[in-house]
N, CA, C and O atoms as CSV, one atom per row, in Angstrom:
chain,resi,resn,atom,element,x,y,z
A,1,UNK,N,N,14.247,-0.851,7.255
A,1,UNK,CA,C,14.540,-0.346,8.577
A,1,UNK,C,C,16.023,-0.039,8.645
A,1,UNK,O,O,16.839,-0.861,8.229
A,2,UNK,N,N,16.381,1.093,9.145
A,2,UNK,CA,C,17.782,1.461,9.212
A,2,UNK,C,C,18.431,0.811,10.419
A,2,UNK,O,O,17.754,0.270,11.294
A,3,UNK,N,N,19.748,0.874,10.450
A,3,UNK,CA,C,20.492,0.238,11.528
A,3,UNK,C,C,20.332,0.989,12.842
A,3,UNK,O,O,20.543,0.409,13.907
A,4,UNK,N,N,19.969,2.254,12.793
A,4,UNK,CA,C,19.884,3.062,14.000
A,4,UNK,C,C,18.541,2.948,14.709
A,4,UNK,O,O,18.406,3.408,15.843
A,5,UNK,N,N,17.562,2.353,14.074
A,5,UNK,CA,C,16.251,2.250,14.694
A,5,UNK,C,C,15.998,0.818,15.129
A,5,UNK,O,O,16.414,-0.134,14.468
A,6,UNK,N,N,15.321,0.687,16.235
A,6,UNK,CA,C,14.961,-0.635,16.714
A,6,UNK,C,C,13.461,-0.812,16.556
A,6,UNK,O,O,12.723,0.170,16.474
A,7,UNK,N,N,13.009,-2.056,16.513
A,7,UNK,CA,C,11.569,-2.272,16.398
A,7,UNK,C,C,10.868,-1.744,17.645
A,7,UNK,O,O,11.467,-1.682,18.718
A,8,UNK,N,N,9.631,-1.373,17.505
A,8,UNK,CA,C,8.922,-0.840,18.673
A,8,UNK,C,C,8.789,-1.889,19.765
A,8,UNK,O,O,8.580,-3.072,19.497
A,9,UNK,N,N,8.915,-1.429,20.991
A,9,UNK,CA,C,8.779,-2.340,22.118
A,9,UNK,C,C,7.305,-2.602,22.390
A,9,UNK,O,O,6.427,-1.964,21.810
A,10,UNK,N,N,7.053,-3.546,23.278
A,10,UNK,CA,C,5.675,-3.855,23.654
A,10,UNK,C,C,5.034,-2.614,24.272
A,10,UNK,O,O,3.860,-2.335,24.027
A,11,UNK,N,N,5.797,-1.872,25.068
A,11,UNK,CA,C,5.277,-0.659,25.688
A,11,UNK,C,C,4.860,0.361,24.631
A,11,UNK,O,O,3.799,0.975,24.745
A,12,UNK,N,N,5.696,0.542,23.599
A,12,UNK,CA,C,5.350,1.479,22.526
A,12,UNK,C,C,4.100,1.026,21.780
A,12,UNK,O,O,3.231,1.840,21.467
A,13,UNK,N,N,4.009,-0.263,21.497
A,13,UNK,CA,C,2.844,-0.777,20.789
A,13,UNK,C,C,1.580,-0.644,21.621
A,13,UNK,O,O,0.513,-0.327,21.095
A,14,UNK,N,N,1.701,-0.888,22.934
A,14,UNK,CA,C,0.522,-0.741,23.788
A,14,UNK,C,C,0.096,0.713,23.894
A,14,UNK,O,O,-1.098,1.003,23.969
A,15,UNK,N,N,1.054,1.628,23.900
A,15,UNK,CA,C,0.699,3.049,23.912
A,15,UNK,C,C,-0.007,3.442,22.626
A,15,UNK,O,O,-0.941,4.244,22.641
A,16,UNK,N,N,0.440,2.878,21.521
A,16,UNK,CA,C,-0.128,3.223,20.225
A,16,UNK,C,C,-1.467,2.542,19.985
A,16,UNK,O,O,-2.424,3.181,19.546
A,17,UNK,N,N,-1.537,1.249,20.270
A,17,UNK,CA,C,-2.730,0.465,19.932
A,17,UNK,C,C,-3.544,0.034,21.147
A,17,UNK,O,O,-4.589,-0.597,20.991
A,18,UNK,N,N,-3.091,0.359,22.338
A,18,UNK,CA,C,-3.756,-0.071,23.560
A,18,UNK,C,C,-5.212,0.328,23.656
A,18,UNK,O,O,-6.055,-0.514,23.964
A,19,UNK,N,N,-5.540,1.606,23.397
A,19,UNK,CA,C,-6.965,1.985,23.497
A,19,UNK,C,C,-7.859,1.216,22.517
A,19,UNK,O,O,-8.977,0.834,22.863
A,20,UNK,N,N,-7.368,0.994,21.312
A,20,UNK,CA,C,-8.152,0.255,20.319
A,20,UNK,C,C,-8.351,-1.201,20.755
A,20,UNK,O,O,-9.446,-1.753,20.641
A,21,UNK,N,N,-7.270,-1.810,21.257
A,21,UNK,CA,C,-7.380,-3.191,21.727
A,21,UNK,C,C,-8.318,-3.288,22.920
A,21,UNK,O,O,-9.085,-4.244,23.040
A,22,UNK,N,N,-8.255,-2.292,23.807
A,22,UNK,CA,C,-9.135,-2.300,24.976
A,22,UNK,C,C,-10.600,-2.235,24.555
A,22,UNK,O,O,-11.435,-2.976,25.073
A,23,UNK,N,N,-10.905,-1.353,23.621
A,23,UNK,CA,C,-12.280,-1.230,23.135
A,23,UNK,C,C,-12.718,-2.535,22.470
A,23,UNK,O,O,-13.837,-2.998,22.690
A,24,UNK,N,N,-11.855,-3.120,21.672
A,24,UNK,CA,C,-12.206,-4.363,20.986
A,24,UNK,C,C,-12.470,-5.492,21.984
A,24,UNK,O,O,-13.426,-6.251,21.823
A,25,UNK,N,N,-11.634,-5.603,23.005
A,25,UNK,CA,C,-11.811,-6.659,24.005
A,25,UNK,C,C,-13.093,-6.422,24.808
A,25,UNK,O,O,-13.831,-7.365,25.091
A,26,UNK,N,N,-13.357,-5.166,25.176
A,26,UNK,CA,C,-14.584,-4.868,25.927
A,26,UNK,C,C,-15.810,-5.191,25.091
A,26,UNK,O,O,-16.767,-5.772,25.602
A,27,UNK,N,N,-15.800,-4.824,23.813
A,27,UNK,CA,C,-16.941,-5.130,22.945
A,27,UNK,C,C,-17.130,-6.644,22.831
A,27,UNK,O,O,-18.254,-7.140,22.911
A,28,UNK,N,N,-16.037,-7.371,22.645
A,28,UNK,CA,C,-16.147,-8.826,22.554
A,28,UNK,C,C,-16.660,-9.433,23.855
A,28,UNK,O,O,-17.479,-10.353,23.836
A,29,UNK,N,N,-16.181,-8.920,24.981
A,29,UNK,CA,C,-16.662,-9.437,26.255
A,29,UNK,C,C,-18.150,-9.148,26.446
A,29,UNK,O,O,-18.884,-9.991,26.961
A,30,UNK,N,N,-18.597,-7.963,26.032
A,30,UNK,CA,C,-20.017,-7.649,26.118
A,30,UNK,C,C,-20.847,-8.562,25.223
A,30,UNK,O,O,-21.917,-9.026,25.616
A,31,UNK,N,N,-20.343,-8.814,24.011
A,31,UNK,CA,C,-21.060,-9.726,23.117
A,31,UNK,C,C,-21.157,-11.117,23.714
A,31,UNK,O,O,-22.199,-11.766,23.624
A,32,UNK,N,N,-20.087,-11.569,24.317
A,32,UNK,CA,C,-20.094,-12.897,24.925
A,32,UNK,C,C,-21.060,-12.921,26.110
A,32,UNK,O,O,-21.843,-13.859,26.262
A,33,UNK,N,N,-20.998,-11.873,26.954
A,33,UNK,CA,C,-21.840,-11.853,28.148
A,33,UNK,C,C,-23.312,-11.677,27.810
A,33,UNK,O,O,-24.174,-12.247,28.479
A,34,UNK,N,N,-23.609,-10.897,26.782
A,34,UNK,CA,C,-24.999,-10.578,26.497
A,34,UNK,C,C,-25.672,-11.512,25.497
A,34,UNK,O,O,-26.895,-11.650,25.522
A,35,UNK,N,N,-24.929,-12.139,24.641
A,35,UNK,CA,C,-25.628,-12.872,23.614
A,35,UNK,C,C,-24.996,-14.166,23.187
A,35,UNK,O,O,-25.681,-15.188,23.132
A,36,UNK,N,N,-23.751,-14.167,22.891
A,36,UNK,CA,C,-23.178,-15.328,22.227
A,36,UNK,C,C,-22.724,-16.421,23.189
A,36,UNK,O,O,-22.672,-17.591,22.810
A,37,UNK,N,N,-22.406,-16.070,24.382
A,37,UNK,CA,C,-22.006,-17.031,25.411
A,37,UNK,C,C,-20.873,-17.956,24.959
A,37,UNK,O,O,-20.681,-19.033,25.524
A,38,UNK,N,N,-20.158,-17.549,23.985
A,38,UNK,CA,C,-19.045,-18.366,23.501
A,38,UNK,C,C,-17.735,-17.716,23.941
A,38,UNK,O,O,-17.248,-16.782,23.304
A,39,UNK,N,N,-17.193,-18.203,24.999
A,39,UNK,CA,C,-15.937,-17.646,25.507
A,39,UNK,C,C,-14.788,-17.911,24.546
A,39,UNK,O,O,-13.784,-17.199,24.564
A,40,UNK,N,N,-14.932,-18.931,23.709
A,40,UNK,CA,C,-13.861,-19.260,22.768
A,40,UNK,C,C,-13.635,-18.148,21.751
A,40,UNK,O,O,-12.544,-18.047,21.188
A,41,UNK,N,N,-14.632,-17.320,21.505
A,41,UNK,CA,C,-14.456,-16.190,20.591
A,41,UNK,C,C,-13.398,-15.248,21.141
A,41,UNK,O,O,-12.522,-14.796,20.404
A,42,UNK,N,N,-13.476,-14.953,22.423
A,42,UNK,CA,C,-12.499,-14.066,23.059
A,42,UNK,C,C,-11.128,-14.727,23.070
A,42,UNK,O,O,-10.120,-14.081,22.784
A,43,UNK,N,N,-11.093,-16.004,23.396
A,43,UNK,CA,C,-9.815,-16.725,23.418
A,43,UNK,C,C,-9.200,-16.729,22.025
A,43,UNK,O,O,-7.996,-16.519,21.875
A,44,UNK,N,N,-10.013,-16.965,21.016
A,44,UNK,CA,C,-9.497,-16.959,19.649
A,44,UNK,C,C,-8.964,-15.584,19.273
A,44,UNK,O,O,-7.904,-15.490,18.654
A,45,UNK,N,N,-9.668,-14.522,19.628
A,45,UNK,CA,C,-9.226,-13.162,19.321
A,45,UNK,C,C,-7.882,-12.873,19.989
A,45,UNK,O,O,-6.982,-12.328,19.349
A,46,UNK,N,N,-7.735,-13.224,21.242
A,46,UNK,CA,C,-6.471,-12.990,21.938
A,46,UNK,C,C,-5.345,-13.822,21.329
A,46,UNK,O,O,-4.229,-13.334,21.156
A,47,UNK,N,N,-5.644,-15.080,21.007
A,47,UNK,CA,C,-4.630,-15.936,20.389
A,47,UNK,C,C,-4.194,-15.381,19.032
A,47,UNK,O,O,-3.006,-15.378,18.712
A,48,UNK,N,N,-5.156,-14.913,18.240
A,48,UNK,CA,C,-4.827,-14.346,16.932
A,48,UNK,C,C,-3.991,-13.076,17.091
A,48,UNK,O,O,-3.049,-12.861,16.329
A,49,UNK,N,N,-4.320,-12.248,18.055
A,49,UNK,CA,C,-3.569,-11.010,18.273
A,49,UNK,C,C,-2.129,-11.297,18.674
A,49,UNK,O,O,-1.196,-10.690,18.147
A,50,UNK,N,N,-1.955,-12.217,19.603
A,50,UNK,CA,C,-0.601,-12.568,20.047
A,50,UNK,C,C,0.181,-13.214,18.916
A,50,UNK,O,O,1.368,-12.935,18.745
A,51,UNK,N,N,-0.465,-14.067,18.149
A,51,UNK,CA,C,0.215,-14.714,17.019
A,51,UNK,C,C,0.668,-13.697,15.981
A,51,UNK,O,O,1.793,-13.766,15.487
A,52,UNK,N,N,-0.206,-12.757,15.653
A,52,UNK,CA,C,0.178,-11.723,14.691
A,52,UNK,C,C,1.330,-10.868,15.209
A,52,UNK,O,O,2.204,-10.473,14.438
A,53,UNK,N,N,1.335,-10.582,16.503
A,53,UNK,CA,C,2.437,-9.811,17.083
A,53,UNK,C,C,3.754,-10.573,16.954
A,53,UNK,O,O,4.780,-9.983,16.613
A,54,UNK,N,N,3.732,-11.895,17.226
A,54,UNK,CA,C,4.962,-12.673,17.106
A,54,UNK,C,C,5.436,-12.767,15.657
A,54,UNK,O,O,6.640,-12.750,15.402
A,55,UNK,N,N,4.527,-12.865,14.725
A,55,UNK,CA,C,4.906,-12.861,13.308
A,55,UNK,C,C,5.554,-11.533,12.943
A,55,UNK,O,O,6.568,-11.501,12.247
A,56,UNK,N,N,4.966,-10.441,13.414
A,56,UNK,CA,C,5.527,-9.101,13.184
A,56,UNK,C,C,6.943,-9.003,13.744
A,56,UNK,O,O,7.844,-8.524,13.057
A,57,UNK,N,N,7.150,-9.450,14.984
A,57,UNK,CA,C,8.481,-9.392,15.589
A,57,UNK,C,C,9.476,-10.283,14.839
A,57,UNK,O,O,10.636,-9.904,14.676
A,58,UNK,N,N,9.041,-11.455,14.384
A,58,UNK,CA,C,9.921,-12.333,13.624
A,58,UNK,C,C,10.351,-11.671,12.323
A,58,UNK,O,O,11.525,-11.726,11.957
A,59,UNK,N,N,9.409,-11.044,11.619
A,59,UNK,CA,C,9.757,-10.383,10.360
A,59,UNK,C,C,10.716,-9.227,10.591
A,59,UNK,O,O,11.628,-9.021,9.791
A,60,UNK,N,N,10.534,-8.469,11.665
A,60,UNK,CA,C,11.469,-7.392,11.965
A,60,UNK,C,C,12.854,-7.941,12.277
A,60,UNK,O,O,13.856,-7.391,11.820
A,61,UNK,N,N,12.919,-9.016,13.047
A,61,UNK,CA,C,14.215,-9.620,13.364
A,61,UNK,C,C,14.881,-10.159,12.104
A,61,UNK,O,O,16.085,-9.985,11.916
A,62,UNK,N,N,14.117,-10.802,11.252
A,62,UNK,CA,C,14.658,-11.331,10.009
A,62,UNK,C,C,15.195,-10.206,9.124
A,62,UNK,O,O,16.246,-10.350,8.499
A,63,UNK,N,N,14.472,-9.091,9.073
A,63,UNK,CA,C,14.918,-7.948,8.287
A,63,UNK,C,C,16.213,-7.364,8.848
A,63,UNK,O,O,17.106,-6.988,8.089
A,64,UNK,N,N,16.315,-7.289,10.167
A,64,UNK,CA,C,17.548,-6.773,10.773
A,64,UNK,C,C,18.731,-7.696,10.495
A,64,UNK,O,O,19.842,-7.221,10.257
A,65,UNK,N,N,18.506,-8.994,10.522
A,65,UNK,CA,C,19.575,-9.951,10.218
A,65,UNK,C,C,20.018,-9.792,8.763
A,65,UNK,O,O,21.213,-9.823,8.471
A,66,UNK,N,N,19.059,-9.621,7.854
A,66,UNK,CA,C,19.399,-9.438,6.441
A,66,UNK,C,C,20.174,-8.137,6.231
A,66,UNK,O,O,21.130,-8.113,5.456
A,67,UNK,N,N,19.782,-7.063,6.904
A,67,UNK,CA,C,20.522,-5.797,6.796
A,67,UNK,C,C,21.947,-5.949,7.315
A,67,UNK,O,O,22.893,-5.449,6.706
A,68,UNK,N,N,22.095,-6.636,8.433
A,68,UNK,CA,C,23.431,-6.845,8.992
A,68,UNK,C,C,24.289,-7.686,8.044
A,68,UNK,O,O,25.477,-7.408,7.881
A,69,UNK,N,N,23.708,-8.699,7.426
A,69,UNK,CA,C,24.458,-9.523,6.479
A,69,UNK,C,C,24.890,-8.707,5.262
A,69,UNK,O,O,25.999,-8.886,4.758
A,70,UNK,N,N,24.023,-7.816,4.789
A,70,UNK,CA,C,24.394,-6.962,3.660
A,70,UNK,C,C,25.505,-5.999,4.038
A,70,UNK,O,O,26.429,-5.786,3.254
A,71,UNK,N,N,25.431,-5.410,5.235
A,71,UNK,CA,C,26.507,-4.512,5.677
A,71,UNK,C,C,27.818,-5.266,5.818
A,71,UNK,O,O,28.874,-4.762,5.436
A,72,UNK,N,N,27.753,-6.481,6.372
A,72,UNK,CA,C,28.948,-7.291,6.531
A,72,UNK,C,C,29.567,-7.629,5.175
A,72,UNK,O,O,30.786,-7.565,5.013
A,73,UNK,N,N,28.733,-7.988,4.212
A,73,UNK,CA,C,29.238,-8.309,2.876
A,73,UNK,C,C,29.845,-7.077,2.212
A,73,UNK,O,O,30.860,-7.183,1.524
A,74,UNK,N,N,29.238,-5.918,2.412
A,74,UNK,CA,C,29.781,-4.688,1.812
A,74,UNK,C,C,31.144,-4.356,2.407
A,74,UNK,O,O,32.048,-3.934,1.687
A,75,UNK,N,N,31.297,-4.541,3.710
A,75,UNK,CA,C,32.591,-4.276,4.351
A,75,UNK,C,C,33.627,-5.257,3.847
A,75,UNK,O,O,34.758,-4.866,3.556
A,76,UNK,N,N,33.263,-6.522,3.740
A,76,UNK,CA,C,34.223,-7.528,3.236
A,76,UNK,C,C,34.633,-7.225,1.799
A,76,UNK,O,O,35.799,-7.379,1.435
A,77,UNK,N,N,33.676,-6.794,0.987
A,77,UNK,CA,C,33.985,-6.454,-0.402
A,77,UNK,C,C,34.901,-5.241,-0.471
A,77,UNK,O,O,35.838,-5.211,-1.268
A,78,UNK,N,N,34.634,-4.243,0.362
A,78,UNK,CA,C,35.471,-3.057,0.379
A,78,UNK,C,C,36.884,-3.393,0.845
A,78,UNK,O,O,37.855,-2.870,0.297
A,79,UNK,N,N,37.009,-4.251,1.841
A,79,UNK,CA,C,38.330,-4.668,2.311
A,79,UNK,C,C,39.063,-5.451,1.244
A,79,UNK,O,O,40.278,-5.308,1.107
A,80,UNK,N,N,38.356,-6.278,0.481
A,80,UNK,CA,C,38.990,-7.062,-0.574
A,80,UNK,C,C,39.479,-6.149,-1.705
A,80,UNK,O,O,40.515,-6.416,-2.313
A,81,UNK,N,N,38.738,-5.080,-1.985
A,81,UNK,CA,C,39.166,-4.138,-3.028
A,81,UNK,C,C,40.378,-3.317,-2.605
A,81,UNK,O,O,41.166,-2.900,-3.454
A,82,UNK,N,N,40.537,-3.080,-1.314
A,82,UNK,CA,C,41.654,-2.260,-0.833
A,82,UNK,C,C,42.944,-3.040,-0.755
A,82,UNK,O,O,44.015,-2.433,-0.748
A,83,UNK,N,N,42.892,-4.346,-0.697
A,83,UNK,CA,C,44.111,-5.157,-0.600
A,83,UNK,C,C,44.814,-5.209,-1.949
A,83,UNK,O,O,44.172,-5.275,-2.997
A,84,UNK,N,N,46.138,-5.180,-1.906
A,84,UNK,CA,C,46.894,-5.237,-3.188
A,84,UNK,C,C,46.939,-6.614,-3.795
A,84,UNK,O,O,47.533,-6.800,-4.857
């Protein structure tokens, strides 16, 4: 990821994946209402989705921190080479 781009916001992700998530939740709710009667399936699906989103955001933040550390080290190295 370059320094000029930021990770997608929740709004961007919902615009991109919102219809798919809506269909998945509706299908799961129909399955629960019509046959399985296990509300925990829906709760588990939502928990898994939120957990995966937080893992994704953590990895993006970690990558940005690593990029910043590399840029900082490159600047320090360049400054050290320029000094007499």
